[in-house]
N, C-alpha and C positions, 0 to 999 in steps of 0.2 A: 309264692312268686307274685311279684307285682304285675299289674296289667302291662303288657308291652307288645311290640310289633312281632317279636320272635315267636310267641305262641300263635298268633294269627297266621304267620307264615307256615309254622309247623302244622297247624290245622288245615291249611290249604293243601299241603303235601300229603299228610298222613290221616286226615280226618275220616276218610272212608274206612280206615282200619279200626276205628273206635266203634263202640256201640251207638245206636241211634240216640240214646239218652245222653251219653257223654258228649256227643257232637252237639246236641241241642243245648246242653248246659254251657258248653264253651262258647257256642254261638251267641247265646243270650249275654254271657258275661263279657266276652271280648268284642264281638261285632256290634251287638245292640247296646252295649254299655249299661246293662241292668245290674242292679246291686244283688247281693246274695238273697236279701229279704224279698226283693221283687221276684226273683226267679222262684224262690220257695213258694210264694203266694200263687204264682202262675201254674206251678206243677203240683202243688198240694203236698209238699214235704217240708221238713224243717230246714231252717237256714243252715244248720250244721250238716245236714244231709247233702245239701247242695255244695257246700264248701268241700266236704270230703270227696264227693264225686268229681269236682273240678280238679282238686289236688291229685287224685288218682289218674285222671285223664291227662293232666299236664305231665305227670311222671311217665306215663306211657308214651306220650309224644316225644319227650326228651330221650327216652330209651330207644325208640325207633330211629331217631336221628343219629344217636350214638352208634347204632348198629349199621344203618344204611347210608347215612351221610348225604342224602339227596339235597337237602337245603344248602349244605356247604358246597357241594359240587355246583349247584345252580348259581350260588353267589360267586364262586370262582369263575364260572363261565361268563357271567355278566361282566365281571371285572376285566376278563380277558377280551371280551368283545368291545368294551369301551376303549381298551388300549389299542386294539386293532383299528378302530375308527379314528382314534387320535393319530396313529401312525399314517393312515391313509390320507388324512387331512394334511399332515406335514409333508408327505410325498407330493401331494398336489400343489401345495404352496411352494415348495422348493422347485418343483418342475416349472411353475410359472415364472419364478425368479431367475431361472438359468437357461431358458431357451425352449420351453414348451414342446415336449415330445408328445404328440397326440396319443401314441400307444401307451406311454406311462400315465398320461392323464386318464385315458379310458380304463386302464387296469385299476388305478387307484379309486376311481368312481365305482367300478364293479366290486372291488373289495369292500368298500364302505357300504354299498347297497346290500351285499350278502350279510355282512355283520349286523346291519340294522334289522334285516328281516329275521335273523336268528335271535335277536334280543327281544323281539316282541312276544 
């Protein structure tokens, strides 16, 4: 698997379920952008040993996501919160254009505020 953002996100969600060595290798490879040779030199094993450990850890992360789906749910929630914020902005804009109800304005600001706090 090529280096990509998906593995780093999976590592954030499921990294604690890996062995310390697996986490260390993935961190070196994906977060610190070290080559397999550099990791092998740092930990005193062969380049092939590092590659095999990384491939096994990646497979475990993918399997965890397939079973638990936490990353998918997180991404779906982020998308939903962005849509809520967009709708709140449209409500505020429409309210300004059609006669400014203070209550509608306050509620749209509150909705946006809640959605923003949940997306952090």
